[in-house]
C-alpha positions in Angstrom: -15.1 -2.7 1.1 -17.5 -0.8 -1.1 -18.8 -1.3 -4.6 -20.5 1.9 -6.1 -22.3 2.5 -9.3 -21.2 5.6 -10.9 -21.8 7.6 -14.1 -19.4 9.2 -16.7 -20.8 11.8 -19.3 -20.4 10.7 -22.8 -21.7 12.0 -26.2 -25.4 12.8 -27.2 -26.6 13.5 -23.7 -25.7 10.0 -22.4 -24.0 8.6 -19.3 -21.7 5.7 -19.3 -22.2 3.2 -16.3 -19.3 1.9 -14.3 -18.5 0.4 -11.0 -16.1 2.0 -8.6 -14.3 -0.3 -6.1 -12.6 0.7 -2.8 -10.2 -0.6 -1.9 -9.0 -1.6 -5.4 -9.5 -5.0 -6.5 -7.3 -7.5 -8.5 -7.3 -7.0 -12.1 -6.3 -10.5 -13.2 -3.0 -9.3 -14.6 -0.9 -9.1 -11.3 -2.1 -5.6 -10.5 -5.2 -3.7 -9.1 -8.0 -1.5 -10.5 -10.7 0.7 -9.1 -13.0 0.8 -12.1 -15.0 -1.8 -14.3 -16.9 -0.2 -17.2 -20.1 -2.1 -17.8 -20.5 -1.1 -21.6 -24.0 0.1 -20.7 -25.3 3.7 -20.8 -28.4 5.7 -19.7 -30.1 8.7 -21.5 -29.9 11.8 -19.2 -32.5 12.9 -19.3 -34.7 10.3 -21.1 -36.8 12.0 -23.7 -39.6 9.5 -24.7 -40.8 6.0 -23.6 -38.2 4.0 -25.5 -35.3 5.9 -23.9 -37.0 5.5 -20.4 -37.4 1.6 -21.0 -33.7 1.7 -22.2 -32.7 3.3 -18.9 -34.7 0.9 -16.8 -33.3 -2.1 -18.4 -29.7 -0.9 -18.0 -30.1 0.2 -14.4 -31.5 -3.2 -13.4 -28.5 -4.8 -15.3 -25.9 -2.3 -13.6 -27.4 -2.8 -10.1 -27.3 -6.7 -10.7 -23.6 -6.6 -11.7 -22.9 -4.3 -8.6 -24.5 -7.0 -6.4 -22.7 -9.8 -8.2 -19.4 -8.1 -7.8 -20.1 -7.4 -4.1 -20.9 -11.0 -3.5 -17.6 -12.1 -5.6 -15.4 -9.9 -3.3 -16.8 -11.0 -0.1 -16.3 -14.7 -1.2 -12.7 -13.7 -2.0 -12.3 -12.2 1.5 -13.7 -15.5 2.7 -11.2 -17.5 0.8 -13.9 -18.7 -1.7 -12.9 -19.0 -5.2 -14.3 -16.2 -7.7 -15.6 -18.0 -10.8 -15.3 -14.6 -12.9 -11.5 -15.1 -12.8 -11.8 -18.2 -15.0 -12.5 -15.7 -18.0 -9.3 -13.7 -17.3 -6.3 -14.2 -19.6 -3.4 -16.3 -18.2 -1.0 -15.2 -21.1 -1.5 -11.4 -20.2 -1.1 -12.2 -16.6 2.3 -14.1 -17.3 3.3 -11.1 -19.6 2.7 -8.6 -16.7 4.9 -10.9 -14.4 7.7 -10.6 -16.9 7.5 -6.8 -16.8 8.0 -7.0 -13.2 11.4 -8.9 -13.7 12.8 -6.0 -16.0 15.3 -4.9 -13.4 17.2 -8.1 -13.5 18.5 -8.4 -17.1 19.5 -12.2 -17.1 16.4 -13.1 -15.3 14.0 -11.0 -17.7 15.4 -12.3 -20.8 14.7 -15.7 -19.1 11.1 -14.8 -18.6 10.6 -13.3 -22.1 11.9 -16.7 -23.7 9.4 -18.6 -21.5 6.6 -16.3 -22.6 7.6 -16.8 -26.4 7.1 -20.6 -25.9 3.9 -20.1 -23.8 2.6 -17.8 -26.6 3.5 -20.3 -29.3 2.0 -23.2 -27.2 -1.3 -21.4 -26.7 -1.6 -19.4 -29.7 -1.2 -16.2 -27.9 -4.5 -16.3 -25.7 -5.4 -18.8 -22.7 -8.2 -18.2 -20.2 -7.2 -19.2 -16.6 -10.2 -21.6 -16.9 -8.4 -23.3 -19.4 -5.1 -23.9 -17.3 -5.7 -27.2 -15.6 -3.5 -30.3 -15.0 -3.9 -31.3 -18.6 -2.7 -28.1 -19.9 0.3 -28.4 -17.5 1.1 -31.8 -18.9 0.7 -30.7 -22.5 3.1 -27.8 -22.1 5.6 -30.0 -20.5 5.3 -32.6 -23.4 5.7 -29.4 -25.9 8.9 -28.4 -24.3 10.1 -31.9 -24.1 9.7 -32.5 -27.9 12.0 -29.5 -28.4 14.6 -31.1 -26.2 14.4 -34.2 -28.1 14.5 -32.3 -31.5 17.9 -30.6 -30.2 19.4 -34.0 -29.2 18.6 -35.3 -32.8 19.0 -32.3 -35.0 20.9 -29.7 -32.9 18.0 -27.2 -32.9 15.3 -26.9 -30.3 15.9 -26.6 -26.5 18.6 -27.9 -23.9 17.3 -29.8 -21.0 17.9 -27.1 -18.6 16.2 -24.4 -20.8 13.2 -26.5 -20.8 13.6 -26.9 -16.9 13.9 -23.1 -16.7 10.8 -22.2 -19.0 8.6 -24.8 -17.1 9.5 -23.4 -13.8 8.6 -19.9 -15.0 5.2 -21.0 -15.9 4.9 -23.0 -12.7 5.7 -19.8 -10.8 3.0 -17.7 -12.7 0.3 -20.6 -12.0 1.3 -20.6 -8.3 1.1 -16.8 -8.2 -2.3 -17.0 -9.8 -3.6 -19.4 -7.3 -2.3 -17.3 -4.5 -4.3 -14.4 -6.1 -7.3 -16.9 -6.2 -7.4 -17.1 -9.9 -7.8 -20.7 -9.6 -10.2 -22.9 -7.6 -7.4 -25.4 -6.9 -3.9 -25.4 -8.0 -3.5 -27.1 -11.4 0.1 -28.1 -10.5 -1.1 -30.2 -7.5 -0.1 -33.7 -9.5 2.3 -32.3 -12.1 5.9 -33.2 -11.6 8.7 -30.9 -13.1 11.3 -31.6 -15.4 14.5 -33.2 -14.0 17.5 -30.8 -14.1 20.5 -31.7 -16.2 23.9 -31.8 -14.7 26.1 -29.0 -16.2 29.8 -28.8 -16.4 31.1 -26.2 -13.9 34.4 -24.9 -14.9 36.6 -23.5 -12.3 40.3 -22.2 -11.9 42.9 -24.2 -10.0 44.7 -22.3 -7.4 47.7 -22.2 -9.9 45.6 -20.5 -12.7 44.1 -17.9 -10.3 47.6 -17.1 -9.1 48.5 -16.7 -13.1 45.6 -14.5 -13.7 46.4 -12.2 -10.9 49.8 -11.7 -12.3 48.5 -11.2 -16.0 47.8 -7.6 -17.0 44.1 -7.0 -18.1 43.0 -4.1 -20.6 40.3 -3.3 -18.2 41.7 -3.4 -14.5 38.4 -3.1 -12.8 37.0 -6.2 -14.4 40.1 -8.0 -13.3 39.6 -6.6 -9.7 35.9 -7.8 -9.7 36.8 -11.2 -11.0 39.4 -11.8 -8.4 37.3 -10.3 -5.6 34.6 -13.0 -6.6 37.1 -15.8 -6.6 38.2 -14.7 -3.0 34.6 -13.7 -1.7 32.3 -16.1 -3.5 29.8 -13.3 -3.7 27.4 -13.3 -7.1 28.1 -10.9 -9.7 24.8 -9.3 -9.3 25.5 -8.3 -5.6 29.1 -7.3 -6.5 28.1 -5.0 -9.3 26.0 -3.0 -7.1 28.2 -3.1 -3.9 28.9 0.5 -2.2 31.5 1.3 0.2 28.7 1.6 2.9 28.1 -2.4 2.5 31.8 -2.8 3.5 31.9 -2.9 7.4 34.4 -4.1 9.8 34.5 -5.0 13.6 37.5 -6.0 15.6 39.8 -6.1 12.5 37.4 -8.2 10.6 35.7 -6.9 7.5 32.2 -8.0 6.4 30.0 -7.5 3.3 26.7 -6.5 4.9 23.9 -6.7 2.1 20.4 -8.0 1.0 21.3 -10.7 -1.6 19.5 -9.9 -4.9 18.8 -13.5 -5.6 17.3 -14.7 -2.2 16.4 -11.2 -0.7 18.1 -12.5 2.5 20.3 -10.2 4.6 23.9 -11.6 5.0 27.0 -10.6 7.0 29.6 -12.1 4.6 33.1 -12.2 6.0 36.0 -11.1 3.7 39.4 -12.5 3.8 42.5 -9.9 4.1 43.2 -10.8 0.3 39.6 -9.9 -0.8 39.7 -6.6 1.2 43.2 -5.8 -0.6 41.6 -6.3 -4.0 39.0 -3.7 -3.1 41.6 -1.1 -2.8 41.3 2.5 -1.4 37.8 3.3 0.1 35.7 5.7 -1.6 32.6 7.7 -0.5 30.1 5.6 1.4 27.4 5.9 -1.4 29.8 5.3 -4.3 29.8 1.9 -6.0 33.0 -0.1 -5.3 33.3 -1.3 -8.8 31.8 1.7 -10.5 31.2 1.7 -14.2 31.1 -2.3 -14.4 27.9 -3.7 -15.9 27.1 -6.8 -17.7 28.0 -6.1 -21.4 29.6 -7.5 -24.5 32.6 -5.2 -24.2 33.4 -6.3 -20.5 32.9 -9.8 -21.5 35.4 -9.5 -24.3 37.9 -8.1 -22.1 37.4 -10.8 -19.5 38.0 -13.3 -22.1 41.0 -11.8 -23.6 42.6 -11.4 -20.2 42.0 -15.2 -19.4 43.5 -16.2 -22.9 46.5 -14.0 -22.2 47.0 -16.0 -19.1 47.3 -19.2 -21.2 43.9 -20.6 -19.8 41.7 -22.0 -22.4 38.8 -22.9 -20.3 35.5 -21.1 -20.9 35.5 -18.7 -18.0 32.8 -16.2 -17.1 32.4 -14.0 -13.9 30.2 -16.7 -12.4 33.0 -19.2 -12.8 35.1 -17.3 -10.4 32.3 -17.9 -7.7 32.7 -21.7 -8.8 36.5 -21.3 -8.2 35.8 -19.8 -4.6 33.7 -22.8 -3.7 36.0 -25.4 -5.1 39.1 -23.8 -3.5 37.4 -23.7 -0.2 36.5 -27.4 -0.3 39.9 -28.5 -1.8 41.6 -26.9 1.3 39.6 -28.5 3.8 36.3 -26.4 4.5 33.4 -28.5 5.3 30.4 -28.6 2.9 28.0 -26.9 5.3 30.3 -24.0 6.0 30.8 -23.7 2.3 27.1 -23.7 1.7 26.5 -21.1 4.1 29.2 -18.9 2.4 27.7 -19.3 -0.8 24.3 -18.4 0.4 22.7 -21.5 -0.8 19.4 -22.3 0.6 19.7 -25.9 0.0 22.9 -28.1 0.8 21.9 -30.3 -2.4 23.1 -27.1 -4.5 26.6 -27.1 -2.9 27.0 -30.9 -3.2 27.5 -30.3 -6.9 31.1 -29.1 -6.0 32.0 -32.4 -4.2 32.0 -34.1 -7.6 34.6 -31.4 -8.8 36.4 -32.0 -5.6 36.7 -35.7 -6.4 38.2 -35.0 -9.7 40.9 -32.5 -8.1 41.7 -35.1 -5.6 42.2 -37.8 -8.4 44.4 -35.2 -10.3 46.6 -34.6 -7.0 46.9 -38.4 -6.4 48.5 -38.6 -9.8 51.1 -35.6 -9.4 53.8 -37.9 -7.9 55.7 -39.5 -10.8 58.4 -41.9 -9.8 60.1 -44.9 -11.5 59.2 -48.3 -10.0 
């Protein structure tokens, strides 16, 4: 680790003073930097007594800053909080975290929405030193008021949107704590929002069969949807699936990928029906569902296809994953196996489908209609 005082020529025979760090240090925005300009300059050469005194004063200041930064870096290496980080901008830090999510369209949009509310709440600026337990509680109250407003007037935030936005801020605070931007984690005693239960539409086996027989104006969107219903893979993984990801051993086909959402490597078994939907194999580097992306046009084609099949449920590509989970459970698969097949990290996430299963059992129980 080294901090070097350097000079850069500027106008009128002067040099600007700056610190050069090696290796680079954290810049407080989620990145790293090698330079810190001190906004001080020297006359080179000094032509009179006044300029010499000016140089002496600024050299003392610059060397003092060099010593201070060396001490702060050593403290950070020893796990000691750097008090200088209190002055850095938390909103700017959050904004940079948003940009890192740009590759994931849905997630990026969610982060931007959270950023909008953080900017409204803070007025656009907030130092790390101002982010404490009280700040977290007040931001939570701000979101909660919007939830109540929506319940009363129809405008505001849904419960789950508030949960999502608060969790994004929590994530940023935790990343800031890991980067030693806080002396202690402000979230230590702050509880999150309770997630509201959502209705998870799914297709019955009969409805899925009807869809398979119903033509679609965009055959590849149909193929992708049916493949999700038969494999349970997330759309974000399906759309980037290549033929090299489809592997087989002893007549059993697998999808071997790194899941985008969890970053975990999986060997996901495919049924014979799911393999049949894939069709003829292409080049190994070619996408299985080439040309399919999340777009309004593709969503319109999907909706039209579902309506043409006489199904009035609001069905998206993600609902085909719900269909997979529900049909597995309804046909006798145990909850732990289904949880593993869906790639859930927590069994509680999968337990949501058991409520749907109860509903299908009740419906099935009333299928027998006789006169007594």
